[in-house]
C-alpha positions in Angstrom: 0.0 0.0 0.0 1.4 3.4 -1.0 1.5 6.6 1.0 -1.2 8.0 -1.4 -3.5 5.1 -0.6 -3.0 5.6 3.1 -3.9 9.3 2.8 -7.1 8.6 1.0 -8.4 6.4 3.7 -7.2 8.3 6.8 -9.9 9.8 9.0 -9.1 13.4 8.2 -9.6 12.8 4.5 -13.3 12.0 4.7 -15.4 12.8 1.6 -17.1 15.9 3.0 -14.0 17.7 4.2 -12.0 16.8 1.2 -14.7 18.1 -1.1 -15.0 21.4 0.8 -11.2 21.9 0.6 -11.0 21.1 -3.2 -14.1 23.2 -4.0 -12.9 26.0 -1.9 -9.6 26.2 -3.9 -11.5 26.1 -7.2 -14.1 28.7 -6.1 -11.3 31.1 -5.2 -9.5 30.5 -8.5 -12.6 31.0 -10.6 -13.9 34.0 -8.7 -10.6 35.9 -9.0 -10.6 35.4 -12.8 -14.2 36.4 -13.3 -14.0 39.5 -11.1 -10.9 40.7 -12.9 -12.5 40.5 -16.3 -16.1 41.3 -15.2 -16.0 43.9 -12.4 -19.7 44.7 -12.9 -22.3 42.2 -13.7 -21.6 38.5 -13.2 -24.6 37.3 -15.3 -24.3 34.4 -17.7 -24.5 36.8 -20.7 -21.8 39.1 -19.3 -19.3 36.2 -18.5 -20.0 34.4 -21.8 -19.4 37.6 -23.8 -16.3 38.7 -21.8 -14.5 35.4 -22.2 -15.9 34.4 -25.6 -17.3 31.1 -24.2 -20.7 29.4 -24.7 -23.4 30.1 -22.2 -23.5 26.7 -20.5 -19.8 26.9 -19.6 -20.3 30.5 -18.4 -23.2 29.3 -16.2 -21.0 26.5 -14.8 -18.1 28.6 -13.8 -20.4 31.2 -12.2 -22.0 28.4 -10.2 -18.7 27.0 -9.1 -17.4 30.5 -8.1 -20.5 31.8 -6.3 -22.8 29.0 -5.1 -23.1 29.3 -1.3 -23.1 25.5 -0.7 -19.8 23.9 -1.8 -21.7 20.7 -2.7 -23.9 22.7 -5.1 -20.7 24.2 -6.6 -19.2 20.7 -7.0 -22.3 19.6 -9.0 -21.5 22.3 -11.6 -17.8 21.7 -12.0 -17.0 21.5 -15.7 -15.6 18.3 -17.3 -11.9 18.2 -18.1 -12.7 19.0 -21.7 -14.7 22.0 -20.7 -12.0 23.1 -18.3 -9.6 23.1 -21.2 -12.0 25.4 -23.1 -12.2 27.7 -20.0 -8.4 27.7 -19.6 -7.8 28.5 -23.3 -10.3 31.4 -23.1 -8.6 32.8 -19.9 -5.2 32.5 -21.7 -6.4 34.3 -24.8 -7.6 37.2 -22.7 -4.1 37.8 -21.4 -4.3 36.4 -17.9 -1.0 35.7 -16.2 0.4 32.2 -15.8 -0.6 32.0 -12.1 -4.3 32.1 -13.1 -3.8 29.3 -15.7 -2.0 27.2 -13.1 -4.8 27.7 -10.6 -7.3 26.4 -13.2 -5.1 23.4 -14.0 -4.4 22.6 -10.3 -8.1 22.9 -9.3 -9.1 20.5 -12.1 -6.5 18.0 -11.2 -7.5 18.1 -7.5 -11.2 17.6 -8.5 -10.4 14.6 -10.7 -8.3 13.2 -7.9 -11.3 13.7 -5.5 -13.6 11.7 -7.9 -11.1 8.9 -8.3 -10.6 8.7 -4.5 -14.2 8.4 -3.5 -16.2 7.1 -6.5 -15.9 4.4 -9.1 -17.8 6.5 -11.7 -18.7 10.1 -12.3 -22.4 9.0 -11.8 -21.5 7.6 -8.3 -19.6 10.8 -7.5 -22.7 12.9 -8.4 -24.8 10.7 -6.1 -22.3 11.4 -3.3 -22.4 15.1 -3.9 -26.2 15.3 -4.0 -26.5 13.2 -0.9 -24.3 15.7 1.0 -26.1 18.7 -0.3 -27.6 20.2 2.9 -29.9 22.7 1.0 -31.6 19.9 -0.8 -32.3 19.6 -4.5 -35.8 18.3 -5.2 -35.3 18.0 -8.9 -32.1 16.0 -8.5 -33.8 13.7 -5.9 -36.7 13.1 -8.2 -34.3 12.3 -11.0 -32.6 9.6 -8.9 -35.9 8.3 -7.6 -37.4 8.0 -11.1 -34.5 5.7 -12.1 -35.3 3.6 -9.0 -39.0 3.6 -10.0 -38.2 2.3 -13.5 -35.8 -0.4 -12.2 -38.2 -1.5 -9.5 -41.1 -1.6 -11.9 -39.2 -4.1 -14.0 -37.7 -6.1 -11.1 -40.9 -6.5 -9.1 -43.2 -6.7 -12.1 -45.7 -4.0 -11.3 -46.2 -0.2 -11.0 -49.0 2.3 -10.8 -49.7 5.9 -11.8 -50.7 7.3 -8.4 -50.9 6.0 -4.8 -53.7 7.8 -3.0 -54.1 8.1 0.7 -56.9 10.2 2.2 -57.3 10.3 6.0 -59.9 12.1 8.1 -59.2 12.3 11.8 -62.3 13.0 13.8 -63.3 13.0 17.5 -64.9 9.9 18.9 -68.6 10.3 19.7 -68.6 7.4 22.2 -65.3 7.6 24.0 -64.0 10.8 25.5 -60.6 12.1 24.3 -60.3 9.4 21.7 -60.4 9.7 17.9 -61.6 7.9 14.8 -59.9 7.8 11.4 -61.6 7.4 8.0 -59.0 5.9 5.8 -59.3 6.0 2.0 -56.6 4.3 -0.1 -56.3 4.2 -3.8 -54.1 2.6 -6.4 -54.7 4.4 -9.6 -53.6 2.9 -12.9 -52.0 -0.3 -11.5 -50.3 -2.4 -14.2 -48.5 -5.7 -14.1 -45.3 -6.1 -16.2 -45.1 -9.8 -15.3 -47.8 -12.5 -15.4 -48.9 -14.9 -12.7 -48.4 -12.8 -9.6 -50.3 -11.5 -6.6 -49.7 -8.0 -5.3 -50.4 -6.4 -1.9 -52.3 -3.2 -2.5 -53.1 -2.0 1.0 -51.6 -2.5 4.5 -52.7 -0.8 7.7 -52.2 -1.0 11.4 -52.4 1.1 14.5 -49.6 1.0 17.1 -48.2 3.0 19.9 -44.6 4.4 20.3 -43.4 0.9 21.3 -44.9 -0.6 18.1 -47.6 -2.4 20.3 -51.0 -2.7 18.7 -53.8 -0.5 19.9 -56.3 -2.9 21.5 -59.3 -0.5 21.5 -59.5 0.0 17.7 -62.4 -1.3 15.6 -62.6 -1.5 11.8 -65.7 -0.6 9.8 -66.1 -0.6 6.1 -67.5 2.6 4.7 -69.5 0.5 2.3 -70.3 -2.7 4.3 -72.3 -4.4 1.6 -69.5 -4.0 -1.0 -66.9 -5.3 1.5 -69.0 -8.4 2.2 -69.3 -9.0 -1.5 -65.5 -8.7 -2.1 -63.9 -11.1 0.5 -63.9 -8.4 3.3 -61.9 -5.9 1.3 -63.6 -2.5 2.0 -63.9 -1.4 -1.6 -65.7 1.7 -2.9 -67.0 0.1 -6.2 -68.1 3.4 -7.8 -64.5 4.6 -7.9 -62.9 1.3 -9.0 -62.3 -0.3 -12.3 -65.1 -2.1 -14.1 -65.0 -5.1 -13.8 -64.0 -4.9 -10.2 -60.4 -6.2 -9.7 -60.2 -9.6 -7.9 -59.0 -9.2 -4.3 -58.3 -11.1 -1.1 -57.9 -9.8 2.5 -55.7 -11.3 5.1 -53.9 -10.6 8.4 -50.2 -11.0 8.7 -48.4 -12.7 11.6 -47.5 -9.2 13.0 -51.1 -8.0 13.0 -50.9 -6.0 9.7 -54.2 -6.1 7.7 -53.4 -6.4 4.0 -55.4 -6.6 0.8 -54.0 -8.2 -2.4 -54.8 -8.1 -6.1 -55.0 -11.5 -7.8 -53.0 -11.8 -11.0 -54.4 -10.3 -14.3 -53.3 -9.4 -17.8 -50.0 -7.6 -18.1 -49.7 -4.0 -19.4 -52.6 -1.7 -20.3 -55.0 -4.6 -21.0 -54.8 -5.5 -17.3 -54.7 -1.9 -15.9 -56.8 -1.6 -12.7 -57.9 1.1 -10.3 -58.9 0.3 -6.7 -60.2 2.5 -3.9 -61.0 1.2 -0.5 -62.5 3.0 2.5 -62.9 2.1 6.1 -63.3 3.7 9.5 -60.8 2.9 12.3 -62.8 3.6 15.4 -61.3 4.6 18.8 -57.7 4.3 17.6 -56.1 6.0 20.6 -56.4 9.0 22.9 -55.9 12.4 21.4 -53.5 13.3 24.2 -50.2 11.9 25.4 -50.0 8.6 27.3 -47.0 7.1 29.1 -46.3 4.8 26.2 -47.6 7.0 23.4 -46.3 10.6 23.2 -45.8 11.0 19.5 -48.5 10.7 16.7 -47.7 9.3 13.3 -50.3 9.3 10.5 -49.4 8.1 7.0 -49.3 5.3 4.5 -46.9 2.7 3.2 -45.4 2.6 -0.3 -45.4 -1.0 -1.4 -45.8 -0.5 -5.1 -43.5 1.5 -7.4 -45.5 4.6 -8.3 -45.1 7.8 -10.2 -46.8 9.9 -7.6 -47.7 9.5 -3.9 -50.6 11.7 -2.8 -51.6 11.9 0.9 -54.2 14.3 2.2 -54.7 14.4 6.0 -57.8 16.2 7.2 -57.8 16.9 10.9 -60.7 18.3 13.0 -59.6 21.7 14.1 -58.2 21.6 17.6 -58.4 17.8 17.9 -54.8 17.4 19.0 -54.3 21.0 20.2 -51.8 23.4 18.7 -49.0 21.1 17.4 -46.3 21.4 14.7 -46.5 18.7 12.0 -43.5 17.4 10.1 -42.9 15.0 7.3 -41.1 11.8 8.0 -40.2 9.0 5.6 -39.1 5.7 7.0 -37.3 2.8 5.2 -39.2 -0.5 5.6 -36.3 -2.7 4.6 -35.4 -3.6 8.2 -38.9 -3.7 9.6 -42.4 -3.0 8.2 -43.3 -0.7 11.1 -40.6 1.6 12.5 -40.3 5.1 13.9 -36.5 4.9 14.4 -34.3 7.8 13.3 -31.9 5.1 12.0 -34.5 4.1 9.4 -35.4 7.7 8.4 -34.8 8.7 4.8 -33.9 12.2 3.8 -36.0 13.9 1.2 -36.6 17.6 0.3 -40.4 17.3 -0.1 -42.6 18.9 2.6 -46.1 19.2 4.0 -48.4 21.8 2.5 -51.0 23.4 4.8 -54.0 23.9 2.5 -56.5 25.5 5.0 -59.9 24.4 6.0 -62.4 22.5 3.8 -62.1 20.8 0.4 -62.1 23.9 -1.9 -58.4 23.2 -2.6 -58.7 19.4 -2.7 -57.9 19.1 -6.4 -55.0 17.3 -7.9 -53.8 17.2 -11.6 -53.4 13.4 -11.7 -56.6 12.6 -9.8 -59.6 13.7 -11.9 -62.7 13.9 -9.8 -60.8 13.8 -6.5 -62.6 16.9 -5.1 -65.9 15.1 -5.6 -64.5 11.9 -3.9 -63.5 13.9 -0.9 -66.9 15.6 -0.7 -68.6 12.3 -1.0 -66.6 10.8 1.9 -67.3 13.8 4.2 -71.0 13.5 3.3 -71.1 9.7 4.1 -69.6 10.4 7.4 -72.0 13.4 8.1 -69.0 15.7 8.7 -68.6 19.3 7.8 -65.4 19.7 5.8 -65.1 23.4 6.8 -64.3 22.2 10.3 -61.3 20.2 9.1 -57.8 21.4 8.3 -56.1 19.9 5.3 -52.4 18.9 5.2 -51.1 17.6 1.9 -48.0 15.6 0.9 -47.2 14.9 -2.7 -44.0 13.0 -3.5 -42.9 12.0 -7.1 -41.4 8.6 -7.4 -41.5 7.9 -3.6 -38.9 5.7 -2.0 -39.9 2.0 -2.1 -40.5 0.2 0.2 -41.2 3.0 2.7 -43.8 4.5 5.0 -44.6 8.2 4.6 -45.8 9.9 7.8 -47.0 13.1 9.3 -45.5 13.3 12.8 -46.4 15.5 15.7 -46.2 15.5 19.5 -49.2 14.5 21.6 -49.9 17.1 24.2 -50.7 16.2 27.9 -54.4 15.9 28.7 -54.3 19.0 30.9 -53.4 21.1 27.8 -57.0 20.7 26.5 
């Protein structure tokens, strides 16, 4: 093992600190050159014209020089071929040798950084974007789209939209408890492989210790339809016609799950399924010794282009709490609230106000009417409910996407 190899793996040469050092040197070099030639505007047009370079390269060198986050700057570092064009332009405009040397040295250091920490440029970009503290939603969606396409092939199925609509309401028969109406939809489900079954819904209620809530009862919103379809609480008027073939079962760990039976592959077998049930007396609306944090969400068990989750909460049901988005990997366990299983994404919760006036979605035609129908069936006034929305393109799979908030002590109410 050479001295160079030893330095690469030593603790003080970690990827983050090495990147910050290399990018810092490059930023200083590029900024000095730009500011000497362009003392005024640093726009793409100004830099491209001043150095006689194309606009894309001008945009890259500006990003490298002035992006506040060094990992954002690293994403825009020109390729060696483009660095040569940049260096030639700087030389043609009469810059001293020290400036040319700084361009050459910075490029060599950057290529060495890539070789030290990644086997390909693509892997290096993944490392850079994973360290980007400011978040880049577009970049995340690009990576997740690739995962969606690969998972669709590998697992043999995918869908257009996974829908979850949850209405949290006070219990009318148990003080300080709440019910949840849970609507789940798989829109445009298609198999890419024959002879397979597919889990379309999973749900469970647990406390902070992942222990099942004993008081909860399940009721289908359309009991007659559920009886006709093997106990699966379907909403037939919103499903494909003919109705997809289904089966409901309970797993060894208490999870209730519904499955599609196999059908035709591709568009000829495309199906849409909506289910609806009420989970009664799930838990108290306030903190308990073993239950101080609330999580409401839905699992992602199918590769999907869009995850859409609307959470309607009766105003004041849980008091004044701050809600945050959490995404948990389900690779280790199907139910987890551990920070070790948390996935980092840049998506967020949107607070949409009260009622259903804003409950429209571009990929869910008729969704507003669906929400109105559910509120009507439950004899609830939507104007008394606050809407929190999460939309994630190409969501991580398998995962559980949650709205998290603290449960306040009983005396706070």
